[in-house]
C-alpha positions as CSV (number, residue, x, y, z in Angstrom):
1,M,4.1,20.9,-16.4
2,I,0.8,20.7,-18.3
3,A,-0.6,17.2,-18.3
4,S,-1.4,17.2,-22.0
5,I,2.3,18.1,-22.7
6,Q,3.4,15.2,-20.5
7,H,1.1,13.0,-22.5
8,A,2.4,14.3,-25.8
9,A,6.0,13.8,-24.6
10,E,5.3,10.2,-23.7
11,N,3.9,9.6,-27.1
12,V,7.1,10.8,-28.9
13,G,9.7,9.4,-26.5
14,G,10.3,12.2,-24.1
15,I,10.2,15.9,-23.4
16,T,13.4,16.7,-25.2
17,R,12.3,14.9,-28.4
18,L,9.0,16.7,-28.3
19,A,10.8,20.1,-28.0
20,R,13.1,19.2,-30.9
21,E,10.2,18.1,-33.1
22,I,8.3,21.4,-32.6
23,G,11.4,23.7,-32.6
24,V,11.5,24.9,-29.0
25,K,13.9,24.3,-26.0
26,H,12.6,21.7,-23.6
27,Q,12.7,24.2,-20.8
28,T,10.0,26.2,-22.6
29,F,7.3,23.6,-21.6
30,Y,7.8,24.4,-17.9
31,S,7.0,28.1,-18.3
32,W,3.7,27.4,-20.1
33,K,0.4,27.9,-18.2
34,R,-1.4,26.5,-21.2
35,V,-0.3,25.4,-24.7
36,P,0.1,28.5,-26.9
37,A,-2.4,28.5,-29.7
38,E,0.4,28.6,-32.3
39,R,1.9,25.4,-31.0
40,V,-1.3,23.2,-30.8
41,L,-1.4,21.9,-34.3
42,D,2.3,21.1,-34.3
43,I,2.1,19.2,-31.1
44,E,-1.0,17.3,-32.3
45,R,0.8,16.4,-35.6
46,V,4.0,15.0,-33.9
47,S,2.4,13.4,-30.9
48,G,-1.1,12.3,-31.9
49,V,-2.6,14.1,-28.8
50,P,-5.8,15.6,-30.1
51,R,-6.1,19.4,-30.2
52,H,-9.1,19.4,-27.9
53,E,-7.0,17.9,-25.2
54,L,-4.2,20.5,-25.7
55,R,-6.5,23.5,-25.8
56,P,-10.2,22.7,-25.0
57,D,-11.0,26.4,-24.9
58,L,-10.1,26.7,-28.6
59,Y,-11.0,23.3,-29.9
60,P,-14.0,21.8,-28.1
61,A,-14.2,18.0,-27.9
62,P,-16.1,16.5,-30.8
63,S,-19.6,15.7,-29.8
64,M,-21.2,12.3,-30.2
65,P,-23.8,12.1,-33.0
66,T,-27.3,12.2,-31.6
67,A,-30.0,9.8,-32.6
68,T,-32.8,11.4,-34.5
69,P,-36.3,10.1,-33.9
70,A,-37.9,8.2,-36.8
71,S,-40.3,10.1,-38.9
72,N,-43.9,9.4,-38.0
73,S,-44.8,9.2,-41.6
74,N,-42.7,6.0,-41.9
75,L,-44.6,4.4,-39.1
76,T,-48.0,5.1,-40.5
77,E,-47.1,3.8,-43.9
78,A,-46.1,0.5,-42.4
79,L,-49.5,0.0,-40.7
80,P,-52.3,-1.8,-42.6
């Protein structure tokens, strides 16, 4: 079984409950090679597992904001 599905199942109280919440039979999860695109948002909604963990190929992980260098004009204004 896909690790992200196991994680989602743990969050909702088991594989059977996850299946019921998204409207599939629990055996369905064992046939998936990856989470079908049409199931990602439902699984995220019921389990709290972020979509980028379920399908990183479709939903890249959010990037960290990068620091922008201070403007040189601010530095020269502060000098006497």
